[in-house]
C-alpha positions in Angstrom: 0.0 0.0 0.0 1.2 3.5 -0.9 1.0 5.6 2.3 0.5 9.4 1.6 2.4 11.9 3.6 0.2 14.3 5.4 2.7 16.3 7.4 1.9 20.0 7.3 4.9 20.9 5.1 3.7 18.5 2.4 0.1 19.6 2.8 0.9 23.4 2.7 4.3 23.9 1.1 3.3 27.5 0.2 3.1 28.2 4.0 6.6 26.9 4.9 7.8 30.2 6.4 4.5 30.9 8.1 4.5 27.5 9.7 7.9 28.0 11.1 7.1 31.5 12.4 3.8 30.4 14.0 5.4 27.4 15.6 7.9 29.6 17.3 5.7 32.5 18.2 2.1 31.2 18.7 1.6 28.7 21.6 -1.8 27.6 20.4 -0.5 27.0 16.8 2.4 25.0 18.2 0.1 22.9 20.4 -2.3 22.1 17.6 0.7 21.5 15.2 2.1 19.0 17.7 -1.2 17.2 18.1 -1.7 17.1 14.3 1.7 15.4 13.8 1.0 12.9 16.6 -2.3 12.0 15.0 -0.6 11.7 11.6 2.1 9.5 13.0 -0.5 7.2 14.6 -2.5 7.0 11.4 0.6 6.1 9.4 1.6 3.4 11.8 -1.8 1.8 11.6 -1.9 2.1 7.8 1.6 0.5 7.6 0.4 -2.4 9.7 2.7 -1.6 12.6 -0.4 -1.2 14.9 -3.7 -3.0 14.6 -7.0 -1.4 15.4 -10.6 -1.2 14.2 -11.7 0.7 11.1 -13.9 2.9 13.2 -10.9 4.0 15.4 -8.8 4.7 12.3 -11.6 6.8 10.8 -11.9 8.7 14.1 -8.2 9.5 14.0 -8.4 10.6 10.4 -11.3 12.9 11.3 -9.4 14.4 14.2 -6.4 14.9 12.0 -8.6 16.7 9.4 -10.1 18.9 12.0 -6.6 19.9 13.3 -5.5 20.5 9.7 -8.5 22.8 9.1 -7.7 24.8 12.2 -4.1 25.1 11.3 -4.9 26.2 7.8 -7.2 28.9 9.2 -4.5 30.2 11.5 -2.0 30.2 8.6 -4.5 32.2 6.4 -5.1 34.7 9.2 -1.4 35.2 9.7 -0.9 35.6 6.0 -3.7 38.2 5.9 -2.1 40.2 8.8 1.2 40.2 7.0 -0.4 41.5 3.8 -2.2 44.3 5.7 1.0 45.4 7.3 2.8 45.9 4.0 
């Protein structure tokens, strides 16, 4: 099975600098970022067969990961908009 990478730098390569800045300067972003990557790591381990679980549990993890990604994306867009206004 081909496992897709879902780390934030692959998901949003256009926000590479913003991700770095927010990780260092925004505690909430850093917390959600860390949780996102922990969820992603667990999903990958399950998909690779390293860990076994139910399909329902895997689906729940994927939904949580998606919710975190949506929240991170909104924070990235807000940060980008603030930068554009300050120019």
